[in-house]
C-alpha positions as CSV (number, residue, x, y, z in Angstrom):
1,M,0.0,0.0,0.0
2,N,1.2,3.5,-0.8
3,N,2.1,5.2,2.5
4,S,2.2,8.7,1.1
5,R,-0.2,11.2,2.8
6,K,-2.0,12.6,-0.2
7,G,-5.3,14.2,0.6
8,Y,-7.9,15.4,-1.9
9,D,-8.7,19.1,-1.9
10,K,-11.5,18.9,-4.5
11,P,-14.4,16.6,-4.3
12,T,-14.8,14.2,-7.3
13,L,-17.6,12.0,-5.9
14,K,-21.0,12.5,-4.4
15,L,-20.5,10.8,-1.0
16,S,-17.7,9.5,1.2
17,V,-18.5,7.3,4.2
18,V,-15.6,7.2,6.7
19,L,-15.3,4.5,9.3
20,P,-12.5,4.1,11.9
21,V,-12.2,0.4,12.6
22,F,-10.5,-1.4,15.5
23,N,-10.9,-5.1,16.2
24,E,-14.4,-5.5,14.6
25,E,-13.9,-8.8,12.8
26,D,-17.4,-10.0,13.7
27,N,-19.1,-6.8,12.5
28,I,-17.3,-5.5,9.4
29,T,-18.8,-7.8,6.7
30,E,-22.4,-7.4,7.8
31,L,-21.9,-3.7,8.3
32,H,-20.6,-3.2,4.8
33,N,-23.5,-5.1,3.3
34,E,-25.8,-2.7,5.1
35,I,-23.8,0.4,3.9
36,A,-23.7,-0.9,0.3
37,A,-27.5,-1.5,0.3
38,V,-28.0,2.2,1.4
39,L,-25.5,3.6,-1.1
40,D,-27.2,1.8,-3.9
41,T,-30.3,3.9,-3.3
42,I,-28.4,7.2,-3.4
43,E,-27.7,8.9,-6.8
44,G,-24.1,9.6,-7.7
45,Q,-20.8,7.9,-7.1
46,S,-19.7,7.1,-3.6
47,E,-16.9,5.5,-1.7
48,V,-16.5,3.8,1.7
49,I,-13.3,4.5,3.5
50,Y,-12.3,2.1,6.2
51,V,-9.4,3.2,8.4
52,D,-7.9,0.2,10.2
53,D,-6.5,1.5,13.5
54,G,-4.0,-1.2,14.1
55,S,-6.4,-4.1,14.6
56,S,-5.0,-7.2,16.2
57,D,-7.7,-9.7,15.0
58,S,-8.7,-10.6,11.4
59,T,-10.4,-7.2,10.7
60,L,-7.7,-6.0,8.3
61,E,-7.9,-9.3,6.3
62,K,-11.6,-8.8,5.9
63,L,-11.2,-5.2,4.9
64,R,-8.7,-6.3,2.2
65,D,-11.2,-8.8,0.9
66,L,-13.8,-6.1,0.7
67,H,-11.4,-3.9,-1.2
68,R,-10.7,-6.7,-3.7
69,I,-14.4,-7.3,-4.3
70,Y,-15.8,-3.8,-4.3
71,T,-14.3,-1.0,-6.4
72,R,-15.7,1.8,-4.1
73,V,-14.1,0.4,-0.9
74,V,-10.9,2.2,0.2
75,V,-8.8,0.8,3.0
76,V,-6.3,3.0,5.0
77,E,-4.0,0.8,7.1
78,F,-2.3,2.3,10.2
79,R,1.0,0.7,11.3
80,R,-0.3,0.7,14.9
81,N,-3.2,1.8,17.0
82,F,-3.4,5.6,17.0
83,G,-6.9,6.1,18.3
84,Q,-10.3,7.0,16.9
85,T,-9.5,10.7,16.4
86,A,-6.4,9.9,14.2
87,A,-8.4,7.3,12.2
88,M,-11.1,9.8,11.6
89,A,-8.6,12.5,10.5
90,A,-7.0,10.1,8.1
91,G,-10.4,9.2,6.6
92,F,-11.3,12.9,6.2
93,E,-7.9,13.5,4.5
94,F,-8.5,10.9,1.8
95,A,-12.3,11.6,1.4
96,R,-13.3,12.7,-2.1
97,G,-17.0,13.1,-1.6
98,Q,-19.0,16.4,-1.8
99,V,-20.5,15.2,1.5
100,V,-18.5,13.2,4.0
101,V,-20.4,10.9,6.5
102,A,-18.6,9.6,9.5
103,M,-19.8,6.6,11.6
104,D,-18.7,3.9,13.9
105,A,-17.9,0.4,12.8
106,D,-19.5,-1.5,15.7
107,R,-23.0,-1.6,13.9
108,Q,-24.6,0.5,16.6
109,N,-24.9,3.4,14.1
110,D,-27.5,2.6,11.6
111,P,-26.5,3.1,7.9
112,A,-30.2,3.5,7.1
113,D,-29.9,7.0,8.7
114,I,-27.4,8.2,6.1
115,P,-30.1,9.5,3.7
116,K,-31.7,11.4,6.6
117,L,-28.4,13.2,7.2
118,L,-28.0,14.0,3.5
119,D,-31.5,15.4,3.3
120,K,-30.5,17.8,6.1
121,I,-27.3,18.8,4.3
122,E,-29.4,19.5,1.2
123,E,-31.4,22.0,3.3
124,G,-28.3,24.2,3.4
125,Y,-26.5,23.0,6.6
126,D,-22.8,22.5,6.6
127,L,-22.7,19.9,9.4
128,V,-25.4,17.5,10.6
129,S,-24.9,15.7,13.8
130,G,-26.8,12.5,14.9
131,W,-28.7,12.4,18.1
132,R,-29.1,9.0,19.7
133,H,-32.3,9.9,21.4
134,D,-33.0,6.3,22.4
135,R,-29.6,4.9,23.3
136,K,-29.1,1.1,23.9
137,D,-26.4,1.5,26.5
138,G,-26.1,1.0,30.3
139,Y,-27.2,3.9,32.3
140,L,-24.5,4.2,35.0
141,L,-21.3,3.7,33.0
142,R,-22.4,5.1,29.6
143,L,-25.6,7.1,29.6
144,L,-25.1,9.2,32.8
145,P,-21.5,10.2,32.0
146,S,-22.5,11.0,28.4
147,R,-25.4,13.3,29.5
148,I,-23.1,15.1,31.9
149,A,-20.4,15.5,29.3
150,N,-22.9,16.7,26.7
151,K,-24.2,19.5,29.0
152,L,-20.7,20.5,30.0
153,I,-19.5,20.6,26.4
154,S,-22.5,22.6,25.3
155,W,-22.0,25.1,28.1
156,A,-18.3,25.5,27.5
157,T,-18.4,25.8,23.7
158,D,-21.8,27.6,23.2
159,V,-22.7,24.9,20.6
160,K,-25.9,23.3,21.9
161,L,-26.2,19.7,20.9
162,H,-27.9,16.8,22.7
163,D,-25.3,14.2,21.7
164,Y,-21.7,15.1,21.2
165,G,-20.6,11.5,21.4
166,C,-22.6,10.3,18.4
167,S,-20.1,9.5,15.6
168,L,-22.7,9.5,12.9
169,K,-22.3,12.9,11.3
170,A,-22.4,14.4,7.9
171,F,-20.2,17.2,6.6
172,R,-19.7,19.2,3.5
173,H,-16.3,18.6,1.9
174,D,-14.8,22.0,2.7
175,V,-15.7,21.6,6.4
176,V,-13.7,18.5,7.0
177,K,-10.7,19.9,5.1
178,Q,-10.6,22.9,7.5
179,I,-10.6,20.9,10.8
180,S,-7.4,19.7,12.5
181,L,-8.0,16.8,14.8
182,Y,-5.7,15.3,17.5
183,G,-6.1,13.9,21.0
184,E,-9.7,13.0,21.6
185,M,-10.9,15.9,19.5
186,H,-13.3,14.0,17.2
187,R,-16.2,14.4,19.7
188,F,-15.6,18.2,19.6
189,I,-15.9,18.5,15.8
190,P,-19.1,20.6,15.9
191,A,-17.5,23.0,18.4
192,L,-14.3,23.2,16.3
193,A,-16.3,23.7,13.1
194,S,-18.4,26.5,14.7
195,A,-15.2,28.5,15.0
196,V,-15.1,28.8,11.2
197,G,-18.7,29.8,11.0
198,V,-20.5,26.6,9.8
199,S,-24.2,26.1,10.2
200,I,-25.0,23.0,12.3
201,A,-28.1,20.9,12.6
202,E,-29.0,17.9,14.7
203,V,-31.3,15.0,13.7
204,K,-32.5,12.0,15.6
205,V,-31.0,8.7,14.5
206,N,-31.4,5.1,15.4
207,H,-29.1,3.5,17.9
208,R,-28.7,-0.2,18.0
209,P,-27.4,-2.5,20.7
210,R,-24.0,-4.0,20.1
211,V,-24.4,-7.6,18.8
212,A,-20.8,-8.6,18.4
213,G,-17.4,-7.5,19.6
214,E,-16.5,-5.5,22.7
215,S,-16.9,-1.9,23.5
216,K,-13.6,0.2,23.2
217,Y,-14.9,2.9,25.6
218,G,-14.7,3.0,29.4
219,I,-15.3,5.4,32.2
220,S,-11.6,6.5,32.2
221,R,-12.2,8.2,28.8
222,T,-14.4,10.8,30.6
223,F,-11.3,12.3,32.2
224,R,-9.5,12.6,28.9
225,V,-12.5,14.3,27.5
226,V,-12.5,16.9,30.3
227,L,-8.8,17.7,29.5
228,D,-9.5,18.0,25.8
229,L,-12.5,20.2,26.6
230,I,-10.2,22.7,28.3
231,T,-8.1,22.7,25.2
232,V,-11.1,23.3,22.9
233,K,-12.3,26.1,25.1
234,F,-8.9,27.8,24.9
235,L,-8.7,27.3,21.1
236,L,-12.1,28.6,20.5
237,R,-11.8,31.8,22.5
238,Y,-8.1,32.6,23.0
239,S,-6.1,30.9,20.2
240,S,-5.5,34.2,18.4
241,K,-5.2,36.3,21.5
242,P,-3.6,34.3,24.3
243,L,-2.4,37.4,26.2
244,Q,-6.0,38.1,27.1
245,F,-6.3,34.7,28.8
246,F,-3.0,34.6,30.6
247,G,-2.9,38.4,31.1
248,S,-6.3,38.3,32.9
249,F,-5.0,35.9,35.5
250,G,-1.7,37.8,35.7
251,L,-3.4,41.2,36.4
252,I,-5.8,39.7,39.0
253,S,-3.0,38.0,40.8
254,G,-0.6,41.0,40.6
255,F,-3.3,43.4,41.7
256,I,-4.2,41.3,44.8
257,G,-0.5,41.0,45.6
258,F,0.0,44.7,45.2
259,L,-2.9,45.4,47.6
260,I,-1.5,43.1,50.2
261,C,1.9,44.6,50.0
262,L,0.4,48.1,50.1
263,Y,-1.6,47.3,53.2
264,L,1.5,45.8,55.0
265,T,3.5,48.9,54.0
266,I,1.0,51.3,55.5
267,E,0.9,49.2,58.7
268,K,4.7,49.3,58.9
269,L,5.0,53.1,58.2
270,F,2.1,54.5,60.2
271,Y,1.5,51.9,62.9
272,Q,5.0,50.4,63.3
273,V,3.7,46.8,62.9
274,P,6.6,44.5,62.1
275,M,6.5,42.6,58.8
276,S,9.3,40.1,59.2
277,D,7.2,37.4,60.7
278,R,4.0,38.0,58.6
279,P,3.0,35.1,56.3
280,L,0.8,37.6,54.5
281,L,3.9,39.4,53.2
282,L,5.1,36.1,51.6
283,L,1.7,35.7,50.0
284,G,1.7,39.2,48.6
285,I,5.2,38.8,47.1
286,L,4.2,35.4,45.7
287,L,1.1,36.8,44.0
288,L,3.1,39.6,42.5
289,F,5.6,37.1,41.0
290,I,2.8,34.8,39.8
291,G,1.1,37.8,38.1
292,L,4.4,38.7,36.4
293,Q,4.8,35.1,35.2
294,F,1.3,34.9,33.8
295,I,1.8,38.1,31.8
296,T,5.2,36.8,30.6
297,V,3.7,33.5,29.4
298,G,0.9,35.5,27.6
299,L,3.5,37.6,25.8
300,L,5.5,34.5,24.8
301,A,2.2,32.9,23.6
302,E,1.5,36.0,21.5
303,L,4.9,35.7,19.8
304,M,4.2,32.0,19.1
305,T,0.8,32.8,17.7
306,R,2.2,35.4,15.4
307,T,4.9,33.0,14.2
308,Y,2.3,30.2,13.7
309,H,0.1,32.4,11.5
310,E,2.8,34.2,9.6
311,A,5.2,31.3,9.0
312,Q,2.4,29.2,7.5
313,D,0.6,32.1,6.0
314,K,-2.4,30.8,7.9
315,P,-5.5,33.2,7.5
316,I,-7.3,34.4,10.6
317,Y,-10.6,34.2,8.8
318,T,-12.5,31.7,6.6
319,I,-14.6,32.5,3.5
320,R,-17.7,30.6,2.7
321,K,-18.0,31.8,-0.9
322,L,-16.3,34.3,-3.3
323,L,-18.5,36.3,-5.8
324,R,-16.3,37.9,-8.4
325,K,-16.5,39.0,-12.0
326,D,-13.2,38.5,-13.8
């Protein structure tokens, strides 16, 4: 297989379906049959991109068999397990469809919902996210943490969705090409996309119980999501103006430290209160230095941001459409 990373900037097909796959040997054949049946009902050329994320069972062999049998099957093979976000990013990079649909390979997402997402895209939306309104998962370990995470993400990002964790989503081609994914960022795609001004809709989709294989998700993933949420919040609000973030903490800390030191100085000068054994003095000095450090970090971050944008000639805006008479 060619290992070169060549993406496709211009869509040449109607639809691309992207599926990250990891140890789904008991699901992949039946899942493809379902997807193929749905794609046969959709006008225009399409492709199915399977990204094997370092599977250790027979999943990769079955994907290679599908590729030999079906011309529209594309298989991207990872050398090792890099995670769902990396697999989804690779699928997006090689997608050639005007619309890109992402979904899980565990058969809990229903391929029959793909036309529903496409209909919503046709209404003019840039991104359509699935909402598993009737989830077939355990309450304590899956549903409850998911609901808490959804409310927290919606509050932090100002993008109100019922189900951030649903992998079944549809995107216009230009949207997926503008999103950079890493960490566990795939669940924050709607929030990241909102930063470039896309229109987002949510539709109810079918959620099926897992019939084969094992779940790859656990409660420990919740903690990683919280850390990535902090990153997303920073990127959305302060990525182009980091001094406003760090400087705010620096000014608050420095101002409190200044007030403490001023208070102690007045006590010493006018009331002869000794300062040598006052822990409050150490706190005031500490807050002054912390404030200075925060502002210094903010200035360094500003320099890094300028270097990032200028060295890559990266624009600080995105354009939906250009109307021009040549």
